[in-house]
KOLLUMSE-821564 format. One record per residue: residue number from 0; x, y, z of N, C-alpha, C in turn; residue in one letter. Coordinates in steps of 0.05 Angstrom, whole numbers. Layout:
<sites>
NUM:X:Y:Z:X:Y:Z:X:Y:Z:A
...
</sites>
This chain:
<sites>
0:-34:488:275:-39:465:258:-13:453:249:M
1:-12:426:249:12:412:242:16:414:211:R
2:41:419:203:47:421:174:47:393:161:L
3:39:391:136:39:365:122:68:354:121:P
4:70:328:121:96:315:117:95:299:91:V
5:118:292:81:120:276:57:119:247:66:K
6:98:233:59:96:204:65:112:188:46:T
7:133:175:56:151:159:40:139:130:38:V
8:136:121:13:125:94:9:147:75:2:V
9:151:54:18:171:33:13:157:8:3:L
10:163:1:-22:151:-24:-33:168:-48:-23:K
11:154:-67:-11:168:-90:0:153:-115:-9:V
12:168:-134:-21:157:-159:-30:151:-177:-6:D
13:126:-185:-1:119:-201:22:132:-228:22:P
14:139:-238:-2:152:-265:-4:182:-263:0:R
15:194:-240:-5:223:-236:-2:228:-208:9:D
16:222:-203:34:223:-176:45:251:-164:44:P
17:252:-139:38:277:-123:37:285:-115:65:D
18:305:-128:77:313:-123:105:322:-94:108:S
19:334:-83:88:344:-55:90:321:-35:93:G
20:300:-39:77:276:-22:79:263:-25:106:A
21:261:-49:115:248:-54:141:265:-42:164:I
22:291:-44:162:309:-32:182:306:-2:183:A
23:303:11:159:299:40:158:273:48:171:A
24:252:32:167:227:38:179:228:34:209:A
25:243:13:218:246:8:247:260:31:260:A
26:281:42:247:296:65:258:277:89:261:E
27:260:92:241:241:115:241:222:112:265:A
28:213:88:271:196:84:295:211:91:320:I
29:235:82:323:251:88:347:255:118:350:K
30:256:132:327:261:162:327:235:177:332:A
31:213:163:335:188:177:342:170:183:318:G
32:176:171:295:159:175:272:137:154:270:R
33:117:159:253:95:141:250:99:125:224:L
34:96:99:226:101:81:204:77:62:200:V
35:65:63:177:44:44:170:57:18:158:A
36:46:-5:167:58:-30:158:37:-52:156:F
37:42:-72:140:22:-94:137:23:-114:159:P
38:0:-124:166:-2:-149:182:-19:-168:166:T
39:-25:-191:177:-41:-210:162:-71:-201:162:E
40:-78:-184:180:-106:-175:182:-111:-149:166:T
41:-101:-127:176:-103:-101:163:-77:-87:166:V
42:-74:-63:153:-49:-47:158:-51:-34:185:Y
43:-28:-34:199:-27:-21:225:-10:5:223:G
44:-12:22:243:3:47:244:20:46:270:L
45:46:44:266:64:39:289:75:65:300:A
46:77:65:327:90:87:342:105:76:365:A
47:127:89:373:143:81:396:127:86:421:N
48:120:65:435:104:68:460:119:84:481:F
49:145:84:480:161:98:501:164:127:495:L
50:155:136:471:158:164:463:131:177:465:D
51:127:193:486:101:205:491:92:223:468:R
52:111:238:455:103:255:433:93:239:409:K
53:106:216:405:97:198:383:69:187:388:A
54:64:179:412:37:168:419:16:190:418:V
55:23:214:427:4:237:425:-2:243:395:D
56:18:242:379:14:247:350:-3:224:338:R
57:0:200:347:-16:178:337:-45:183:343:L
58:-52:191:367:-79:198:374:-90:221:356:Y
59:-73:240:352:-81:263:335:-86:255:306:E
60:-68:240:295:-70:231:267:-95:214:263:V
61:-100:196:281:-123:178:279:-150:191:287:K
62:-148:214:300:-171:228:311:-186:209:330:K
63:-171:198:348:-181:177:366:-185:188:394:R
64:-206:179:407:-212:187:435:-189:180:453:F
65:-180:199:468:-155:196:484:-158:175:506:R
66:-182:169:514:-186:149:535:-185:120:525:G
67:-183:116:498:-182:89:487:-153:81:482:K
68:-143:62:497:-114:55:495:-108:40:469:P
69:-82:39:463:-72:25:439:-62:-3:447:F
70:-63:-21:428:-52:-48:432:-22:-48:426:T
71:-7:-63:442:22:-65:438:27:-89:420:V
72:41:-85:398:48:-107:379:75:-118:386:H
73:78:-144:388:103:-156:397:113:-178:378:I
74:139:-184:380:151:-205:363:155:-230:379:A
75:155:-228:406:158:-251:423:145:-246:450:D
76:139:-267:465:125:-264:491:142:-252:513:T
77:168:-251:509:186:-239:529:179:-210:533:A
78:168:-197:512:161:-169:514:138:-165:534:A
79:121:-185:537:98:-183:556:109:-181:584:I
80:127:-199:591:139:-200:618:155:-175:623:R
81:169:-165:602:186:-141:605:169:-117:612:A
82:143:-117:603:125:-95:610:110:-100:636:M
83:118:-121:650:106:-125:676:79:-139:677:G
84:71:-151:655:45:-164:653:47:-194:659:C
85:26:-205:669:25:-233:678:12:-250:656:V
86:25:-272:648:14:-291:629:0:-313:645:I
87:-26:-313:645:-42:-332:659:-44:-358:644:T
88:-56:-379:656:-59:-405:643:-76:-402:618:K
89:-98:-387:620:-115:-383:597:-101:-367:575:K
90:-86:-348:583:-70:-332:563:-50:-350:549:A
91:-37:-367:564:-18:-386:552:-31:-404:532:R
92:-55:-414:538:-69:-432:520:-77:-418:494:A
93:-86:-393:497:-94:-377:474:-70:-370:456:A
94:-47:-364:469:-23:-358:454:-13:-382:438:M
95:-14:-405:452:-5:-430:439:-22:-437:414:K
96:-47:-432:416:-66:-439:395:-65:-418:372:K
97:-64:-392:378:-70:-372:358:-47:-352:352:Y
98:-25:-354:367:-3:-335:362:20:-349:348:W
99:33:-337:329:26:-311:318:0:-313:302:P
100:-17:-292:303:-42:-293:290:-61:-271:298:G
101:-85:-271:288:-104:-248:291:-119:-248:317:P
102:-105:-249:339:-117:-249:366:-103:-228:384:L
103:-119:-210:395:-109:-191:415:-117:-199:442:T
104:-98:-201:461:-104:-210:488:-99:-186:507:L
105:-119:-180:523:-116:-160:544:-108:-173:570:I
106:-84:-165:580:-73:-177:604:-70:-155:625:L
107:-66:-165:650:-63:-146:672:-34:-146:682:R
108:-23:-123:688:4:-121:699:2:-124:729:S
109:25:-127:741:26:-130:770:17:-106:785:R
110:17:-83:772:7:-58:786:-23:-53:780:D
111:-36:-72:765:-64:-70:760:-72:-58:734:G
112:-52:-48:718:-58:-36:692:-65:-58:672:T
113:-84:-51:654:-91:-69:632:-76:-61:607:K
114:-66:-81:592:-52:-76:567:-60:-97:547:T
115:-66:-89:522:-72:-107:501:-46:-114:485:G
116:-43:-140:478:-20:-149:463:-29:-165:439:F
117:-13:-163:417:-18:-179:393:9:-186:380:R
118:11:-211:371:34:-220:356:25:-227:328:M
119:30:-209:309:20:-213:282:34:-236:267:P
120:19:-249:249:30:-271:233:37:-260:205:A
121:57:-243:204:66:-230:179:96:-226:181:N
122:111:-236:161:140:-234:162:150:-206:165:K
123:138:-188:150:147:-160:150:142:-147:177:I
124:118:-152:188:111:-141:214:129:-151:236:A
125:134:-177:236:151:-189:257:180:-178:255:I
126:191:-176:231:218:-165:228:219:-136:236:E
127:198:-121:229:197:-92:237:197:-89:267:L
128:181:-105:281:179:-104:310:206:-112:323:L
129:218:-132:313:244:-141:324:265:-120:320:R
130:266:-108:297:287:-89:291:282:-62:306:K
131:257:-56:311:251:-31:326:262:-33:354:A
132:259:-56:367:271:-60:394:259:-44:416:G
133:235:-33:411:221:-18:431:192:-27:431:V
134:176:-24:453:148:-30:452:134:-13:430:P
135:119:-26:413:106:-13:391:76:-15:393:V
136:62:8:394:33:8:393:25:12:364:V
137:4:-3:356:-3:-3:327:-33:-8:323:A
138:-49:13:324:-77:10:316:-78:8:286:P
139:-102:4:275:-105:3:246:-98:30:234:S
140:-87:30:209:-76:54:196:-98:69:182:A
141:-116:80:197:-138:95:185:-148:116:206:N
142:-164:134:197:-178:152:216:-199:136:231:I
143:-201:140:257:-220:125:273:-248:127:261:S
144:-261:104:259:-289:104:249:-290:96:220:G
145:-267:99:205:-266:91:177:-260:61:175:N
146:-264:50:151:-259:22:147:-229:17:149:K
147:-221:-4:165:-192:-10:167:-180:-17:140:P
148:-156:-8:134:-145:-11:107:-133:-39:103:P
149:-137:-50:79:-126:-76:72:-105:-74:50:T
150:-100:-49:40:-79:-45:20:-68:-16:24:N
151:-46:-11:11:-32:14:14:-49:38:5:A
152:-64:34:-17:-80:56:-27:-100:66:-7:G
153:-112:47:8:-131:55:29:-118:69:52:E
154:-93:62:58:-78:77:79:-73:106:70:V
155:-64:109:45:-58:136:35:-83:153:33:L
156:-106:141:28:-131:156:26:-137:171:51:R
157:-131:159:74:-136:171:100:-112:187:111:D
158:-88:177:106:-65:186:121:-41:198:106:L
159:-44:200:79:-22:212:64:-18:241:72:E
160:7:248:78:14:275:86:14:279:116:G
161:6:258:131:5:261:161:21:238:174:V
162:29:217:159:47:197:170:73:198:154:I
163:94:186:166:121:189:155:128:168:134:D
164:121:143:140:129:120:123:106:101:120:I
165:103:90:96:84:68:91:99:45:78:L
166:99:22:91:110:-2:78:88:-15:62:I
167:91:-16:36:70:-26:18:78:-54:9:D
168:63:-74:18:68:-102:9:44:-114:-4:S
169:26:-97:-14:2:-107:-27:-21:-111:-8:G
170:-40:-127:-16:-64:-132:0:-58:-151:23:R
171:-71:-146:45:-67:-164:68:-82:-191:63:T
172:-74:-211:77:-84:-238:72:-112:-242:84:E
173:-116:-234:109:-142:-239:122:-162:-218:116:V
174:-154:-192:119:-172:-170:112:-193:-163:133:G
175:-191:-176:156:-210:-171:178:-193:-166:203:V
176:-202:-148:221:-187:-141:245:-185:-165:264:E
177:-166:-164:282:-162:-185:301:-186:-187:321:S
178:-190:-211:332:-209:-214:353:-196:-205:379:T
179:-211:-191:396:-201:-180:421:-214:-193:445:V
180:-198:-205:463:-210:-218:486:-196:-207:512:V
181:-212:-200:531:-203:-190:557:-199:-213:576:D
182:-174:-219:583:-169:-241:601:-164:-232:630:L
183:-171:-207:635:-168:-197:662:-193:-202:678:T
184:-214:-212:665:-239:-218:678:-245:-248:675:V
185:-262:-259:693:-269:-287:692:-300:-290:694:D
186:-312:-301:673:-300:-312:649:-289:-291:630:P
187:-271:-298:612:-260:-279:594:-281:-266:577:P
188:-277:-240:570:-297:-225:554:-287:-220:526:A
189:-302:-229:506:-294:-223:478:-305:-195:471:I
190:-287:-176:468:-295:-148:464:-300:-142:434:L
191:-287:-157:417:-291:-154:388:-287:-181:374:R
192:-307:-190:360:-304:-214:344:-293:-207:317:E
193:-269:-216:311:-257:-210:285:-250:-235:270:G
194:-225:-239:262:-217:-261:245:-221:-288:259:A
195:-218:-289:285:-223:-314:300:-251:-313:312:I
196:-267:-333:306:-295:-333:314:-298:-339:344:K
197:-319:-327:355:-325:-330:384:-326:-359:393:R
198:-339:-376:377:-343:-404:384:-316:-419:386:S
199:-298:-414:367:-272:-427:367:-255:-418:390:A
200:-255:-392:396:-239:-382:418:-250:-391:445:L
201:-277:-393:447:-289:-402:471:-280:-431:479:G
202:-279:-448:459:-270:-476:464:-241:-476:474:K
203:-224:-459:463:-196:-459:472:-194:-449:501:T
204:-209:-429:508:-207:-417:535:-220:-436:556:L
205:-240:-451:548:-253:-469:567:-235:-494:572:K
206:-221:-502:551:-204:-526:554:-179:-519:571:S
</sites>
């Protein structure tokens, strides 16, 4: 059994983010630690995608089915190409309309692998991802099946003592998870309707 860890809470003002605190959290991600952070939708739980032990621990902490992949959170679209994924015409239209924002796009790489990407519309999240400098997977910061957290207290209720750092910037703005659309199929499949409604997204993809 894994021993409890001390979860460090970093208070960060969303209007004037402390770059030093965010840099410390980014270094922790690079080092393989788990960091909860705010997005505009819900709090996410970040792990270094390139660190297999960190990703394994993320599955363990969330009690998540191993066959369910994690979404990669990015600060710019260059990261998508760096991971070998193709940005199609429909993907480009969706990115232009909704990124940064509460939309997750599932794209296909040149070797046939599917990967989900999201660019959050949150200053703290974007700075954290940029400073981390590695691909970051970030599901919601809760135990799978529980309500996604919209404030730091809800994160601690599920994950205190099992994650390393929590960036606390108060309540999230949207409070609903991102909409997920699979663009590897035609027509695109909306796998989860979240902050962006199906009807609005459908119009963008058709146009």
